[in-house]
C-alpha positions in Angstrom: 0.0 0.0 0.0 2.9 2.3 0.8 4.4 1.6 -2.7 1.1 2.6 -4.3 1.0 5.8 -2.3 4.5 6.6 -3.4 3.6 5.8 -7.0 0.5 8.0 -6.9 2.6 10.8 -5.4 5.2 10.6 -8.2 2.4 10.6 -10.9 0.8 13.6 -9.2 4.2 15.4 -9.1 4.9 14.6 -12.7 1.5 15.9 -13.8 2.3 19.2 -11.9 5.6 19.5 -13.8 3.7 19.1 -17.0 1.2 21.8 -16.0 3.9 24.2 -15.0 5.9 23.7 -18.2 2.7 24.1 -20.3 1.9 27.4 -18.6 5.3 28.9 -19.3 4.7 29.2 -23.1 1.9 30.9 -25.1 1.5 31.7 -28.8 -0.1 34.7 -30.5 -0.6 35.5 -34.2 1.0 38.7 -35.3 -0.4 40.4 -38.4 1.9 42.8 -40.3 1.4 45.1 -43.3 3.3 47.9 -45.1 1.1 50.4 -46.9 2.3 52.5 -49.9 4.5 55.3 -48.7 5.3 58.4 -50.8 6.5 61.3 -48.7 8.2 64.4 -50.1 9.3 67.6 -48.3 11.0 70.8 -49.3 13.0 73.3 -47.3 11.8 76.9 -47.2 12.1 78.5 -50.7 15.0 80.4 -52.1 15.6 84.0 -51.4 14.2 86.6 -53.8 15.4 86.2 -57.4 15.9 89.8 -58.5 17.3 90.6 -61.9 19.2 94.0 -61.5 22.2 93.8 -63.9 23.0 93.4 -67.6 26.0 93.9 -69.8 25.5 96.8 -72.3 24.1 95.4 -75.5 23.1 92.0 -74.1 20.1 90.6 -72.4 19.5 91.0 -68.7 21.6 88.8 -66.4 20.1 85.6 -65.1 19.8 84.9 -61.3 20.2 81.5 -59.7 19.7 80.2 -56.2 20.6 76.8 -54.8 19.7 77.2 -51.2 16.5 75.2 -51.3 16.4 71.4 -50.9 14.1 68.4 -51.1 13.9 65.0 -49.3 11.7 62.0 -50.0 11.0 58.4 -49.1 9.0 55.9 -51.2 8.5 52.2 -51.1 6.9 52.0 -54.5 8.3 51.4 -57.9 7.8 53.7 -61.0 7.6 57.0 -59.2 8.4 60.5 -60.4 8.9 63.9 -58.9 6.9 66.6 -60.7 6.6 70.3 -60.2 4.3 73.1 -61.3 3.7 76.8 -60.5 0.4 78.2 -59.2 0.6 81.1 -61.7 2.3 81.4 -65.1 5.4 83.6 -65.3 5.1 87.2 -66.6 5.8 87.6 -70.3 9.5 87.8 -71.1 10.5 85.9 -68.0 11.4 82.3 -67.3 11.7 80.3 -64.0 13.6 77.0 -64.2 14.2 74.4 -61.6 16.7 71.6 -61.5 17.1 69.0 -58.7 20.2 67.2 -57.6 20.2 63.5 -58.3 18.8 61.4 -55.4 21.0 58.5 -56.6 20.0 54.9 -56.6 17.6 53.9 -59.3 16.6 57.6 -59.8 17.5 59.7 -62.8 17.0 63.5 -63.1 15.6 65.4 -66.1 17.9 68.4 -65.9 16.8 72.0 -65.9 13.1 72.3 -66.5 11.0 75.4 -67.3 8.3 75.8 -64.7 4.7 76.9 -65.5 1.2 75.9 -64.5 1.7 72.7 -66.5 3.5 69.9 -64.6 7.1 69.0 -65.5 8.9 65.9 -64.5 12.1 66.6 -62.6 13.1 63.0 -61.7 12.0 59.4 -62.1 12.8 56.2 -60.2 11.6 53.6 -57.8 11.9 52.6 -54.2 14.3 54.7 -52.3 15.0 57.8 -50.3 17.0 61.0 -50.4 17.7 63.7 -47.9 18.5 67.4 -48.3 19.2 67.3 -52.1 19.6 70.6 -53.8 17.0 72.4 -55.8 18.4 75.1 -58.1 16.1 77.9 -59.3 17.2 80.0 -62.3 15.2 83.2 -63.2 15.8 84.9 -66.5 14.2 87.9 -68.1 14.5 89.6 -71.5 14.5 93.4 -71.9 11.0 93.0 -73.4 9.7 92.0 -69.9 10.0 95.6 -68.8 10.0 96.4 -65.1 8.1 93.9 -62.9 7.3 94.7 -59.3 8.2 92.1 -56.7 5.8 89.2 -57.0 5.9 85.5 -56.1 5.0 82.1 -57.5 4.5 78.9 -55.5 6.3 75.8 -56.9 4.5 72.7 -55.8 6.5 69.4 -55.8 4.7 66.1 -55.9 5.9 62.4 -55.8 3.5 60.4 -57.9 3.2 57.4 -60.2 4.8 57.5 -63.7 
């Protein structure tokens, strides 16, 4: 009878060990997802682009500014960075923009004339770039006359190709 009691005690203790080990582990499903991400930001715009010189007998001097920059992150393929102005430029004037290459799979389009129609500044796919230069160039012909200080808003967008 004593042997049976010892055997039952051992079986009881073994069942407790099983319960303790079973309680020390648990499982949970973890669901993950990555949504499409296309983020683009620009620094504050350049300083005022003022044409105030010319060489006698030639057109007015152009003015450039490379103090603005852009940054972006995208996890999608076949993206492009486009730009457009909120208002057309006055007659006899041109505003151009050129962005520095973000590298990777991206290629830039070079200097593009800005207007209310969108222009493509770069094309590529998944990637990121930080603090890349935007160069604005303002030119005016003598036929533009005198133009009071005014502004245009350049809107940059990252979108599908």
